[in-house]
Phi, psi and omega in degrees: 000320180298320179295323179296323179294320180300327179278322187288318184299314177298326179294321179294315180299316179298321179296319179297320178297320179297316179297316181297316178297323178297321177295319178298312180297324179294319179296319178296320180295321179296320179296321182287331181266340178267174177294149184223135168257140184217151173233134182299155179262145174056048175294125185286136178205153175269150172295153179058041182216209176229159178219141180260126181254109176274141175246126184242156179235140173226121182282337182050045176088357180263137178273089185263132181241357178212143180224139173224130181200162175231149180246130180243117182247161181288103185286353176291321187238355181232150181213135175265127181240108182299338181279350181290134180301138179057041181295326174221128177232154183234145175222085185230153176300156184298334182289344186255146173247150180187161179196158174236140178234151184249135175223099183295339180280345179271090186285351177272341181188087189291333183241116181256131183228149172217150177219135178200159172264114186277350187236127176284151357290140185287139180263150176284139180283132184284155176290154173127180179286130184229347177219139170235142181233127178262128178241152172275140173262134179268187187276072182280153172303155182303137178066030174289135173259114179253120185287143171231103189246161167275134185288149172266357183220086003275156177280161182298142177227153185226143175233141183267181184290349176265002180083015181257147176290146181231132178291133180214191184212178179223151175238111183288160180232193181196167176240133176258111186262131183241150165076035178281163180301322184290355173274358177107012177243149182260123178249137164276160197278063175272084186268338186225133178240109175274152173303143181296122178295153176291123182302131176218170177279350176233082186297147176231158176214131178253110188225158178295147178291145185289328186281348182228076185296342179259005181276148176268000178290159179232158176236127181263128181247135180234130180295143179255161184267034177257148183200153175280344182257120180304136178081007180235167180239133175273110185279344182289156177239133177055047183295342178264001178060029183277349173224183189260035181248157165079321183268144177236139181245099181298142178287121179227187178300331176217091189289139175297163183209159172269135187226154172255006183292329183205139179210145174286320173212162182069209186246345189224161176209172174268131176244117176251148175092194190239132178259325185272116180302333179290348180252016183302128179205159174291124181191145160267140180226111194222154166227141179218162175224145177263129182222142172251124178270123185303145181292339180264011179285143176274335181201163176212126184230124177268131175231142178203151174261134180228150182229093185274144176224132180204138173249016183290145174276115188280146173228170181278116178199130178244116182287136174285176179291136176277109175255139185058225190244352186218145178241124186275066175221173178293159178303151182300146185277351180205172181293169180201141170252128184208166176236133180225160176231132175256124181272104182282346180273309184258347183089158178099155179226135182236142175277120185266325186201139177214156179198161165231095193228143172242038183299324177055041174206161182282139179212140181266141177238145179233129183228130180280120178247023182301331179298343182258015177301132181085001183248155169262128187229158168253126177257120186253133168245123192219144164243129179251130175244132182271358176088001179227168183057228183274179177251157186225140179213167177207125170273143177229138180207163176050057179277135176222153174228096185277124179242118181254146180237000000 
């Protein structure tokens, strides 16, 4: 009997393996013959940037007229921002209706989409890419793989031109994120890149309103020809932060904010960084504005009032100039309050002013930007926290950019 068991058990195990493999092959065959939704694998992206996720459809010989699916992305390293330009785009035939909606609280499928032909006779949906979704990439370690999957709750469903359900499948994708700070490189917070505006003598910028970070509305800011200096033009817009135009606050681990807690003049100011030691975390906290300095200007001078606060333990360190977007050195050893400019015309980013200060009083700073005459630039006000020791913040108010001709 013992010998029979020795022979019988391997036969049973082998039979089960054959059945299991047969089920796998059958499932694969069903996916290949049924309609399929797919997302590419290992889409290349930089940390602290954006990535475009294409969603494609293949009918595989089936006349499909309706699709319902949800997308679940890795929220550790990816983020959907409804205020981001072209956050969701569609490329569908005129006969079809469709939309995608975002629900950040639904961790099983943050983005829900549907596509259908509303008028009989129903048309078959064509093969190809039909939806793209832009996500922000966070500061992931170098070569991080962040999954972008089709949700199983609810799972994707398909309907044919006869109104009947059709079995189909999905192919999940991912994003390969490169070059994050935690990989040992220092990034200044260039999280969003807008197309370079056409240089004009009256620069404009269309940016999301500060008070509604989840709103898709926009606020257009236009520079006015008023200035404290006779014969010059103040190119800045909303330099006192008294309304919700012109300034943009990129989403980071600790996002900058507009506050009424402290102001040099008026009622509001920009607050970057962290005030509460209990909330200490690694983060860039920034606000920026896009400005074009006229080509016929003789000079351009940036002025701003700042109120720095820091509990950081200082060490000896002098930061070099930030050129372009990355510095190939170890992460900074302590917090920093700084101002930088990104040249959208010629490229490159330079550090204009930096400090680690607990002065806790208002002080005016003046920086010559004449080298950027004729260029479109982003002016950044930032507090960087390294996540250890004390916390660092900086209030900014009454920003001006005087351009003389």
